VMD Tcl script that draws the C-alpha trace (Angstrom):
set ca {
  {34.16 -54.15 99.24}
  {31.64 -56.54 100.96}
  {31.07 -54.26 103.82}
  {29.49 -51.55 101.35}
  {26.99 -54.03 100.85}
  {25.72 -53.73 104.95}
  {24.70 -49.72 104.00}
  {22.57 -51.05 101.69}
  {19.29 -50.65 103.70}
  {20.25 -47.21 104.72}
  {21.40 -45.96 101.44}
  {17.82 -46.81 99.83}
  {16.18 -45.25 103.17}
  {18.57 -41.94 102.26}
  {17.65 -42.46 98.20}
  {13.88 -42.80 99.05}
  {13.50 -40.06 102.00}
  {15.71 -37.33 99.52}
  {13.65 -38.22 96.42}
  {10.75 -37.87 98.36}
  {11.43 -34.70 99.91}
  {11.89 -33.55 96.35}
  {9.05 -34.15 94.76}
  {6.76 -33.18 97.92}
  {8.41 -29.88 97.60}
  {8.17 -29.67 94.10}
  {4.63 -30.73 93.48}
  {2.68 -29.05 97.06}
  {2.83 -25.89 95.06}
  {1.61 -26.68 91.81}
  {-1.63 -27.72 93.53}
  {-1.87 -25.32 96.11}
  {-0.18 -21.80 95.41}
  {1.40 -21.47 91.89}
  {-0.76 -23.35 89.33}
  {-1.06 -19.96 86.56}
  {2.83 -19.90 86.11}
  {2.93 -23.51 85.62}
  {-0.31 -24.02 83.56}
  {1.32 -20.87 81.67}
  {4.28 -23.14 81.21}
  {2.70 -26.07 80.39}
  {1.15 -24.26 78.02}
  {3.89 -22.65 76.35}
  {5.23 -26.62 75.52}
  {1.76 -27.97 73.88}
  {0.56 -29.43 77.13}
  {-2.76 -28.71 78.25}
  {-3.19 -26.73 81.71}
  {-5.10 -29.68 83.77}
  {-2.15 -31.36 83.41}
  {-0.55 -28.86 86.18}
  {-3.35 -30.67 88.68}
  {-2.21 -34.42 87.35}
  {1.33 -34.40 88.02}
  {0.93 -32.24 91.08}
  {-0.86 -34.77 92.88}
  {1.25 -37.70 91.28}
  {4.26 -35.73 92.79}
  {2.78 -34.98 96.48}
  {1.54 -38.47 96.58}
  {4.45 -40.19 95.41}
  {6.75 -38.24 97.57}
  {4.88 -39.33 100.45}
  {4.58 -43.22 99.05}
  {8.30 -43.10 98.54}
  {9.37 -41.63 101.86}
  {6.87 -43.92 103.72}
  {8.01 -47.06 101.68}
  {4.73 -47.72 100.51}
  {4.18 -49.09 97.21}
  {7.63 -48.12 96.42}
  {8.19 -49.68 93.03}
  {4.92 -48.93 91.69}
  {5.66 -44.89 92.99}
  {8.66 -44.66 92.19}
  {7.72 -45.69 88.16}
  {4.99 -43.36 88.04}
  {7.20 -40.43 88.67}
  {10.27 -41.74 86.31}
  {8.00 -42.20 83.88}
  {6.28 -38.33 84.78}
  {10.17 -37.16 84.70}
  {10.77 -38.87 81.13}
  {7.83 -37.30 79.77}
  {8.91 -33.86 81.33}
  {12.28 -34.20 79.65}
  {10.91 -35.13 76.55}
  {7.93 -32.81 76.09}
  {9.97 -29.83 77.60}
  {13.84 -29.91 77.38}
  {14.57 -32.18 74.52}
  {12.78 -30.03 71.83}
  {15.42 -27.33 72.35}
  {18.05 -29.76 72.03}
  {19.84 -33.56 73.16}
  {22.86 -31.72 73.40}
  {21.84 -29.34 76.37}
  {22.41 -31.75 78.87}
  {22.36 -28.95 81.41}
  {19.19 -27.85 81.00}
  {17.40 -31.32 81.92}
  {20.09 -32.86 84.15}
  {18.15 -32.28 87.36}
  {15.12 -34.43 85.84}
  {17.04 -36.97 84.38}
  {19.37 -37.45 87.74}
  {14.80 -37.68 89.12}
  {13.84 -40.24 86.89}
  {17.15 -42.89 86.56}
  {17.42 -42.25 90.64}
  {12.97 -43.06 90.43}
  {14.30 -45.87 88.16}
  {16.58 -47.53 90.47}
  {13.82 -47.45 93.37}
  {11.86 -49.10 90.61}
  {13.82 -52.11 90.45}
  {15.36 -52.34 93.30}
  {12.53 -51.93 96.07}
  {12.35 -49.68 98.83}
  {14.86 -51.92 100.74}
  {14.73 -53.74 103.96}
  {13.92 -50.60 106.57}
  {10.03 -49.85 104.31}
  {6.67 -50.79 105.31}
  {7.18 -52.09 102.01}
  {9.51 -55.00 103.24}
  {7.88 -56.56 105.99}
  {4.11 -56.06 103.37}
  {5.55 -57.47 99.77}
  {9.46 -58.39 100.15}
  {10.67 -60.31 102.72}
  {9.14 -63.73 101.64}
  {10.53 -63.53 98.79}
  {13.84 -64.62 99.15}
  {12.08 -67.98 100.27}
  {9.75 -69.01 97.67}
  {12.81 -68.16 95.30}
  {15.11 -70.64 96.92}
  {15.35 -73.56 94.49}
  {13.51 -76.89 95.83}
  {16.07 -79.68 95.60}
  {14.50 -82.88 97.23}
  {18.46 -84.85 96.78}
  {19.09 -82.27 99.12}
  {16.45 -82.68 101.96}
  {17.15 -86.13 102.64}
}
mol new
graphics top color blue
foreach p $ca { graphics top sphere $p radius 0.5 }
foreach p [lrange $ca 0 end-1] q [lrange $ca 1 end] { graphics top cylinder $p $q radius 0.2 }
display resetview
C-alpha cells in the first residue's frame, strides 16, 4: 500500500481541479446570467437575494484559486463553510433523513474540508510559497544527535 502514497500529489491535483471546475461552472451563471431564478430560490428559504452575488463571487474566485492551487486551504475552507450553510438553510429544513436531497452539497463540503486540512499538495503554487519549508521547521532539534 505504500506505493499508493506516491499517488497522493496526483490525487490532490485531481481533487482540486475537479472541485475548481465544479465551483467555477456553478458560480459563474449566478453572477452573470441566472440571478433572478437564484434570487427567488434564496428568497424562498428566507435568505436575502443579494447573497446570490456573494455566493457567485465566492464560488468563481474560490474555484479559480483551487484550480491554481493558490491559497488552497483558505479557499477550500470558505467553500466548505458556504456549502455547509447551504445544506443547513436549504436542504435540512425538509428532513435530515432525505440524504438524496443534499448528497451533492455534502460531497462538496467534505471534499473541500479535506482540501483545507491536507493542503494543495506538491503540484500547486502553494507548495513552494507556503508548504515546502514546513517539514524542515517541524523537525525536532536534538543537540546530542548532531554530534
